[in-house]
N, C-alpha and C positions, 0 to 999 in steps of 0.2 A: 298406499299413504293418503289421508285424509286432505283434502284441497282447502286452501285458507279461504278463509272467508274474509273479501276484500270491501271495506266500507264504503258506502259513496260520501266523497270528499267534496264537502260543499260549504260557503262560507259561513263565519258563525253566525250572524244574525239574518240568513238567507229569507227567512219567513216575513220579516218584514216587508213593507210596503215597496219602495223604490231599489231594493239589492238584486242583484242576478245571484243564481244559483251556481256561480263560478268560484273555486276556492282561491283566497287570498289568505295570508298568514295572519293570522291574529295578534294585534301588537296591543290590545287594550293592557291598562295599569293591572286590572284586577280580572282580567280574563282568563275563566276557567279553563278553556280550551289551551290558551297558551301556556298554564301551568300543568298540563295534563291531568287534571282532576279526574279521578273517576266518574262514570256515568255521564259524563259529556260526550259529546262528539269524536272520534278519532283525529289526530292531528297527520296531515302527510308524512312520510318518513320511509327512509331507504328499505325498510323490511317488508313493505306490503308491494315491492316490486313483483310483476306479474313474470313468470318465466314462460315459455313455451310448453306446452304440453310433453316435450319430450325429456327423457331422464337426464340427470345430468352426470359425467362421470369423471373423476378427477384421479388423475395420472400422475404416479409417481416413478413410474420404472416402463421401461421399454416392452416389457411382458405383458404389459396392461391396456397397452395400445391395440386397439382392436377396431375393424371397420364396423361402423354401425350407424345407418342412416337416421336412425329414430334419436339419438342419443346425443347431447352437446359434451364435448370432451374439452376439459380442462387439465393445465399442467400445474400441477401444485407448486405452490409458493415457495415451500421447504427445498425443493429439489434444486440440487446446484449447478453452475455452468454446464459442467461437464456433461453432465446426463441429461440437462435440457437442450445439450447441441445433439445427443444420439437419439431423444426423442422425438425433435424438430427433424432429424434425417429420414427416420424411421417413416413421420407421417409423411415424409414427402414421397417416398418410396411407395406407399399403400393409399397415396391420394388422401389423406385425409386432412380437413380442414381443423385446426384447433382454434377454440374461442379466444383464447386470451394471449395467446403466441403467434405471430406472423413467422412462420417455419423458416423460410427464404431469407427473408431480411434479418432473422435475427442469427441464422448461422452466418450468413457474408459478414454483419457487425461483430461478431466475437472472433470472426478467422481475422479480420483486420486488427483488432484489437490485439491477439496472440500476435500476430508478426510484427507490431510495431513494438510489442513488449517484448519481443525476441531481438528485436534491432536494437534496443536499448538497453539490454540485458549484455549483448555482444558489445557496444560502445562501452559500456560501465565496466566490463573485462578486460577489453584494451586499453582503458585508462587506467586500473589498477596494475595492468601486468608492467604499460609505461613506467608510472612511479614506482613500483618495485625495482625495475632497472635502472630508473634514475638513481633510488636509494642506494643498490648495489655499487654503482659507479661512484657515489660518493663517499661510500664506507671505502671502498678499497682508495679510492684517493686520498684518505684521511690515513688508512693505514700505510701509504705509500710515503704521505710527508712525514709522519712519525716515525717511520724507518730511517731518512733522511736527516730529519732533526736529533735522533739517537744515534747516528752515525756521526754526525757534525759534533757532537755534543763528547762524543768517545775520542774524536779527532783532537779537539780542544784540550782535552783534559791530558792526551798524550802530550801535546804542543806542551801545556804548562808543567807537565812534571818533567819533561825535557829540561824547558827554561830552568825550572826549580831546582833540577839536579846542577845545572852549569853555573846558577848564581849560589847555591850551596856550596859547590866547589869553588867557586870564586871568594865566598863568604872564608870557608875554611884556610885557603892560601893567604889572605889576608891575615888572620888570626895567626897562622904561622909565621909568616912575615914579622908580625909584631912581635911574635915571642922570639923570635930571632934577634929582631934588633933590640929588643930588650936585653937580650943574655949577654950581646955583644958590647952593649952599652955598660955593662955590670961587669 
């Protein structure tokens, strides 16, 4: 791999009399350096960062993790939490330092989060079960109330029928008495 040539970053008009050669951001209205025009001096940017002469290895699996003194080892950002935890544990076992991940702190933090999530899930499950039990009790109470109402209605209907039959009998007796009294008079 060819090495990048890093330009000397100097102030825009450093060749003039009183300006030092230390980098300052160009702020001029018509500054060609600020505008990034071709043929003018380079501007300080992230891409010019100098890496150590070590090679960079990006890890995506536990099997990619190898002990290498000359390499800078990074964990890929596309790796999920589970696999990151596995990689971190393996790195601790092999005594490998990861450049973008503090293995011990990451494992501790994820375990704490998982325990909190498990507790929250258990609490939520208990709440849901309690709500279901309450709903069942309410439904059973409503059914019992409905049964009582139906029985009460049946009893009242029977009582009304009994009263109606007695009233009907009384009415029939009165009609007969009237007829009899009318016949006797005539």
